[in-house]
C-alpha positions as CSV (number, residue, x, y, z in Angstrom):
1,M,-73.5,-14.2,-0.8
2,R,-73.1,-18.0,-0.1
3,R,-76.7,-18.6,-1.2
4,V,-76.1,-16.8,-4.5
5,L,-72.9,-18.8,-5.2
6,S,-74.7,-22.1,-4.4
7,F,-77.7,-21.1,-6.6
8,A,-75.3,-20.3,-9.5
9,A,-73.4,-23.6,-9.1
10,L,-76.6,-25.7,-8.9
11,S,-78.0,-23.9,-12.0
12,L,-75.0,-24.7,-14.1
13,I,-75.0,-28.4,-12.9
14,A,-78.8,-28.7,-13.5
15,I,-78.6,-27.3,-17.0
16,A,-75.6,-29.4,-17.9
17,S,-77.1,-32.7,-16.6
18,T,-80.4,-32.0,-18.4
19,A,-78.7,-31.3,-21.7
20,T,-76.5,-34.4,-21.3
21,A,-79.5,-36.6,-20.5
22,Q,-81.4,-35.4,-23.5
23,R,-78.5,-36.0,-25.8
24,S,-77.9,-39.6,-24.5
25,T,-81.5,-40.6,-24.8
26,R,-81.6,-39.7,-28.5
27,G,-78.8,-42.1,-29.5
28,T,-75.6,-41.7,-31.4
29,A,-77.2,-39.9,-34.4
30,T,-77.7,-36.7,-32.3
31,T,-74.2,-36.7,-30.8
32,S,-72.6,-36.3,-34.2
33,V,-74.5,-33.1,-34.7
34,N,-72.8,-31.4,-31.8
35,P,-69.8,-29.3,-32.8
36,S,-66.3,-30.4,-32.0
37,P,-64.6,-29.0,-28.8
38,E,-63.3,-25.5,-28.8
39,L,-59.8,-24.7,-27.4
40,G,-59.2,-21.0,-26.7
41,V,-57.0,-18.4,-25.1
42,D,-57.9,-14.9,-24.0
43,A,-56.3,-11.6,-23.2
44,G,-58.0,-9.6,-20.6
45,L,-58.6,-6.1,-19.2
46,Q,-60.4,-5.8,-15.8
47,F,-61.4,-2.8,-13.7
48,T,-62.6,-3.2,-10.1
49,L,-65.4,-0.9,-9.0
50,D,-64.8,-1.1,-5.2
51,D,-61.9,0.1,-3.1
52,P,-59.1,-0.5,-3.6
53,K,-59.7,0.3,-7.3
54,T,-57.4,-1.8,-9.5
55,T,-56.8,-2.3,-13.2
56,A,-55.4,-5.6,-14.6
57,F,-54.2,-5.8,-18.2
58,Q,-53.0,-9.3,-19.2
59,I,-51.7,-10.0,-22.7
60,P,-51.1,-12.0,-24.8
61,I,-52.7,-14.7,-22.7
62,Q,-54.7,-14.2,-19.5
63,G,-55.9,-17.8,-19.4
64,I,-56.9,-20.9,-21.4
65,R,-60.3,-22.5,-21.8
66,M,-61.9,-25.6,-23.4
67,G,-65.5,-25.7,-24.5
68,F,-67.4,-28.9,-24.6
69,Y,-70.7,-28.8,-26.5
70,L,-73.7,-30.4,-24.9
71,S,-75.9,-29.4,-27.9
72,P,-75.3,-27.2,-30.9
73,A,-76.3,-24.1,-28.9
74,I,-75.0,-24.9,-25.4
75,S,-71.4,-25.6,-24.2
76,I,-69.7,-26.0,-20.8
77,E,-66.4,-24.2,-20.6
78,P,-63.8,-24.9,-17.9
79,S,-61.0,-22.4,-17.7
80,L,-57.6,-22.1,-16.0
81,R,-55.2,-19.3,-15.2
82,F,-51.8,-19.6,-13.5
83,N,-49.1,-16.9,-13.1
84,H,-46.0,-17.2,-10.9
85,V,-43.4,-14.4,-10.5
86,S,-40.2,-14.9,-8.6
87,V,-37.7,-12.2,-7.8
88,S,-34.2,-13.0,-6.5
89,G,-34.0,-12.0,-2.9
90,A,-37.5,-10.6,-2.8
91,G,-39.7,-13.7,-2.8
92,S,-42.4,-14.9,-5.2
93,V,-46.1,-14.3,-5.9
94,T,-48.5,-16.9,-7.4
95,D,-51.9,-15.9,-8.9
96,Y,-54.3,-18.6,-10.0
97,G,-57.9,-19.0,-11.2
98,L,-60.2,-21.9,-11.9
99,G,-63.5,-21.3,-13.6
100,L,-66.6,-22.9,-15.2
101,G,-68.8,-21.1,-17.7
102,L,-72.0,-22.1,-19.5
103,L,-72.3,-20.6,-23.0
104,Y,-75.6,-20.2,-24.8
105,H,-75.1,-19.4,-28.5
106,F,-77.9,-17.5,-30.2
107,S,-76.8,-19.0,-33.6
108,T,-75.5,-22.5,-34.0
109,S,-73.6,-21.8,-37.3
110,R,-69.8,-21.5,-36.8
111,L,-69.6,-19.9,-40.3
112,A,-71.6,-16.8,-39.1
113,N,-71.1,-14.4,-36.2
114,Q,-72.3,-16.1,-33.0
115,M,-73.6,-13.9,-30.2
116,Y,-73.6,-15.6,-26.8
117,V,-74.2,-15.2,-23.1
118,R,-72.0,-16.8,-20.5
119,P,-72.8,-17.1,-16.8
120,F,-69.8,-18.3,-14.9
121,I,-68.4,-19.2,-11.4
122,G,-64.8,-19.4,-10.3
123,L,-62.2,-19.7,-7.6
124,D,-59.4,-17.1,-7.7
125,G,-56.4,-17.0,-5.4
126,V,-53.1,-15.4,-4.7
127,S,-50.2,-16.3,-2.5
128,G,-46.9,-14.7,-1.7
129,G,-44.8,-13.1,1.0
130,G,-46.0,-15.7,3.5
131,N,-49.7,-14.8,2.9
132,S,-52.4,-16.5,0.8
133,D,-55.9,-15.6,0.0
134,S,-58.7,-17.0,-2.2
135,A,-62.2,-15.9,-3.2
136,F,-65.2,-17.4,-5.0
137,S,-66.5,-15.4,-7.9
138,F,-69.5,-15.4,-10.1
139,G,-70.7,-13.3,-13.0
140,A,-72.0,-13.1,-16.5
141,G,-70.7,-12.1,-19.9
142,F,-72.1,-11.2,-23.3
143,G,-70.0,-11.6,-26.4
144,V,-69.6,-12.6,-30.1
145,K,-67.5,-15.1,-31.9
146,V,-66.4,-13.9,-35.3
147,P,-65.3,-16.7,-37.7
148,V,-61.8,-16.5,-39.2
149,G,-61.8,-19.5,-41.6
150,S,-63.5,-22.8,-40.9
151,R,-61.6,-23.8,-37.7
152,F,-60.8,-20.5,-36.1
153,A,-62.8,-17.6,-34.5
154,S,-62.0,-14.4,-32.7
155,R,-63.9,-13.9,-29.5
156,W,-64.9,-10.6,-27.9
157,E,-66.7,-10.4,-24.6
158,A,-67.7,-7.8,-21.9
159,N,-68.5,-9.2,-18.5
160,I,-69.3,-8.3,-14.9
161,S,-68.3,-10.3,-11.9
162,S,-68.4,-10.3,-8.1
163,A,-65.9,-11.9,-5.8
164,S,-66.5,-12.5,-2.1
165,N,-64.1,-13.4,0.7
166,N,-64.5,-13.0,4.5
167,G,-67.6,-10.8,4.1
168,V,-65.8,-8.4,1.7
169,S,-67.1,-8.3,-1.8
170,Q,-65.6,-6.7,-4.9
171,T,-67.3,-6.0,-8.3
172,A,-65.4,-5.9,-11.5
173,I,-66.0,-5.1,-15.2
174,G,-64.0,-7.1,-17.6
175,L,-63.2,-7.1,-21.4
176,L,-61.9,-10.2,-23.1
177,A,-60.3,-10.6,-26.5
178,G,-59.6,-14.2,-27.5
179,L,-58.9,-16.7,-30.2
180,S,-60.7,-20.0,-30.5
181,V,-59.6,-23.2,-32.4
182,Y,-62.2,-25.9,-33.2
183,T,-60.5,-29.3,-32.9
184,H,-62.1,-30.7,-36.1
């Protein structure tokens, strides 16, 4: 499992550094072709396939993301999720997630539907009741961005992920529905 996570992380870094190096050697004329950054929020539905089977449904916002374009077809997308619930006299629970995805868009026009694939890695954790636990995850998604005007798009994705901690792995299927805003 550790080898797979290391391979996924190294692949994302290698692709990102190659795209950045190619962009910087071409000069400033090429950088103006890259689309503006994309800020987005997603709602999510996730089903785990292993025991214990769980279902998570988070609306209106599961997490936030920011896409930085390395080329018109490739973007790197860090994401963040943080939830904290405190109940008087009963304690509190904190749930968090940090992620990094790499999107490959099959079409570079933001005015048309953009199909994409997204491999990703992440660190997810929970703490509460005196206990804390975290796990590394990796997976891939396939989706479409549907334009809603010139600066907005809805985003629909299905993904599969695997998380591992202390020799225990868990596989999940997820569905995301989101809204993206292009900064300019």
